[in-house]
N, C-alpha and C positions, 0 to 999 in steps of 0.2 A: 215593441216592450214600455211602456213611459214612464220615466226616471221620477222621481214622486219625493226624493229624499232634498236635492238640489235644482238647482234652475238646467232644462235640460239643455238647452246652450251654451250654460258655462261646462260645463263635462267635457260638452262635442269640441268647445276647444280644444277645453286641457289635454281634452285627443289626440287632437291636430296637433297641438303642440309638442305630442309625446312626453307626454310631465304624468300621464299615468302606467300604474305599474300595467305588464300583462304578459299573463304566460307564455313558456314558446317550448322549443323543441320534444322532444320525445312526450312530455307529458300532456303538451297540447294534445298530440296526436291519443293521448290515454284518454285525456276529456273526451273528443272529440268526439272517442267510439262507445263512450259510456252513455255518452249523450241520445245515441241510434235509437230506434226502438225492438231494432233486431240485431244487434251488436257481433261482430265473430268472435264468438268468447276463447277459442284458441288464441286468435293473434292481441286479442287482451290480454290473456293470461303471460303470456312467453315475452307480450314486453312489461308489464308488473313485474314478473320476476326475475329483469334484466335490470329494474332500476332497485340498488338496496336500500335504497332510503322510505320507500312506496310497503314495497314490500314488505320491511319487519315491522313498519306500520301495520299495516293488515294484518301481521302474525297476530301483533304483542294486541290489538280490539280484539282477535277471535281467542286469544287465550284468555283475558280478563272474562269475557263475556261465559265461557267455558271454561272456570277457575275447577271443577269438581271433577272436567276430568284427570285421569290418573299421569297420561304422559301428555305434552303440550304440546301442539301441531310447530313443524321446521319450515315450511314454505308454504308458499301461496297455491291453490284447485280453481276450482268452478264452484266448491263448496265453498269454501272459505269466502271466496268474492262475492255467491249471492246472499251470503249469511249477515255481512257485511254491508252488502248492495250498492248497488250501479252509484248511486246519486251521491252515501259518503265516500267512493272509490273516487267520482269527478273532482269528489270538491277538496280531496287530501292531496292529489296529484295539481289540482291548481294553486294550495296555501305553499307546496312545496316548489313549486314551480317558483313564486314566489317569493320564496325565504331565498333564492338566489341573486333578487333584485340590489343593486347599487344605485349611491345618494352621492349628487355632484358631490367633489371635493369642495368647491364655493361655501356650500352648504357648514361651513367649521361648526360648528358646536351643535352636531347634527350628528352626534358618534352610532353610527348604523352597527358594528357589535356589539354594543350596551341596550342597541333597541331590539334585534336579534337575538337576542338572548334573552331583556324579557319578556317580548312574543313566546315564545317556544314555552318562556316560562309559564305564561296566563294563559297556552295549547295545554298543555300537560296538566296546569290545576284544574283547567276544563271536564279533561279529560278525567281527571281523578274522582273531581264530587260526583259527574255525571254516572260514574261505576257504581254510584253509594245509591244515589234519588234515583236514578234512570230518569229524569227529565228527561232527556233526548237522545239519539243515536249518539256512540263516544266517536265516530269518525267525525258530523258532524257537528260535536260540542266542540273536540280540538281543532276542526277549522275554523271557527266561529274566534276561538279563543284568538285566536295566532291570525287573523286577519282585523279582531276589532284596533287593533292600531295603525292600520294602513292606511289611514290615509294623514298621521305623522311626517309618512317616509312621500306622501303625493307634495303633502308641502313642502318638503327639502328635495322635490324634485320642482316645482313646479313655482315656488319663490326664494328658491334659494341664501340670497341675501336677507330678505327683508325678515323669515322663517328663522336664519341664524341669532339673527339680532333678537328676537322677541324670546329665543329659548335664553337670554340673558337676563331674563328676569324670572322674578319669583312671583309668581298665580296660581291663584283659587283655581280650581278645574273649571267651576262657571267665569269668572273673570279670564282665564287662557280661551277658552271656547269663543267667550264675545270682543277678543283680541283680535282672534284669527280672522275671524267674523267680518268683521267694522273689516281690517285690513286687506284680506285675500278674496271673497268675497265669498267662504266657505266657511268651516272648521274642518279639524280632522275626523268629526266622527257624522259631521255627515254625506263624507262626501266617501266615508268607511260604509255609512252604510249606501249611499248611489256605487260601489265600486259591488257591492258584493248584490244586489240588485240584478245589477248591471249585467256578472256571471252567474245569475240565474239563481244563485241563491235563496234558502224559502225565504221570505220577509220576514216572517219569524226572526230569525236571527240578525234579518240587518233591521230591523226593530231595537233589536235587545239588544245591538249595540252604540244604536243611536240613543238608548237610555242608562249604560250600565255606570255610566261616573257619577248618576245623584239618583238611583234607584227608588228614591222615597221625593220625585216630585209629584202634586196629583194629578200633571196629566202623563204620567206614567202607566202602561195597559194595564186595563184592570183582572185582564182576567189569570185564572189563579198559573198557567201553564209559561202564557208570555213573562209573567213577573218573578217563575221563580230561574226563568230562565237568566234575566238581567240581572237577580241577587246572586247567581253560582257566574256570570260574569264579574258581577262587583268582587267575590268574592278571590274568584282567580287571581285576580287584577293584584289587590293585595296580597296573597299568596306567593306573589313571582316580586311584591316591593322584600317581600322576608327574604326569598330567597336568591336574590340579586341586584337589591336596590342597595343604594347607600348606608352603612348605619346609623343615621341620627334618622331615619325616615322608619327606623322599626320598627318606633314605639305608635303612633302613626299609624302605620296599617296593623299593627296587633288592636286596637279599637276598631277598624273597618271590619277585619274575623271577629271582632267579639259581638260588631253588628248585626253582623251577615248571618252566620253558624245560625239563629233562633228561627231567621225567615226561610230559611231550608230546611228547618225541625232537623237540626245537626246539635247535635250537643259538644260543648269544652274535648270531652273527652274521646270524638273521634276526626279531634283537627291533625295530633301528630300523625297517623297514620293515614290520613287525606296531605299531608303535606310532605313524610317522608316518599310517598310513592309518588307523589308526580315530580321530588326531587333526584327522586333515581330515573324518570322516566325522563328527566331533564339531563343530568349528565349524558344517558347517551344519544339525544340528540347531538348537544353541543360536538361529541366525537363526531355523529358524523356529517354535519352537517360545518364541519373545523371552523364553529365558533367562539371563540376567546372573549371569554368573561369570566368575571370573578364570581364567584359562587357562596353565599353563605347557608344555602343549606343542610352541609351537614353540622350549622351550629344555632340550632333550633333548640335553647335553655330549657334542658331540663324540666324548670317549675313551671314551661307553659300554660301547660294544665290550671295550674294553681288559679296563674297569672290570667286567664282568660274566665277564669269561675270569678275571678275578683271585677273582671269589667265589666262581663254581664250583672253581678249581683251592683253593681254600683249602678248602673244604666236600669235598672229594677226599682233601685233606692229614690230613681232621679224620677222615673214614672209616677213611683206611688208620690214623691212630694207632689205631685203638678194633680 
């Protein structure tokens, strides 16, 4: 498969230098089994059942999909694996394997615990939103949210000193991408999309990652479903910033939330439930993956619904004035 998001020779150079994150261990075996045309399902189920994080994620997805059931399921079975889909199971195994990747100590300003805390917050948010909108399978949206910023880890591994220095600068997202591209020959979004493409994640999600930081750009994908996935990631990022970001970023994150909700046909009163659901999921993941991170999930202001209404009303007034 020809890479289309960055120059292929640069990608291979990074691979040769072992600067790219890659899956390993038992989860790599699970990925390979899921990719087979006729996998040994008994072996696959056995391996998944022995992986608490992966089996826990599959069980959670099934219980969300079957919320009407009187009794939730508590273990992985053939039926649950097929309902989630082997493609989604493969992607989840990949994402959880990568979540155990470390960064070089020489990239001093790249804080790995905060990175994974934000990445899991974004993944949980993407799944919560998708559970409401049904824009994509829950497992695939979780994986896409978790991998959306994997390019930052790649920059920290490939260029630890230069990227550490860049992280001391306060730049707007577009300026950050341009500076990364100028200094290193790639940026954290196009390398993330290239990695996902290399891992055989559907291009729909790779494209969404490439665009999610600026979903209103004219060159963003015009079709409704790709745009909905882009806006889902944008809203997920804002939720992650609210949940485990610096307190001074909360107002800007709320502005992003107010912008994204109508794009996904969500109302302000839908948001607190989505936020709480993602936060509870995130708390489980930080314990499962032993991630140390400061959480503001429980600190959502009681008046957030009214605040979002005011922000959206202000935006509507501005649009009417123009």
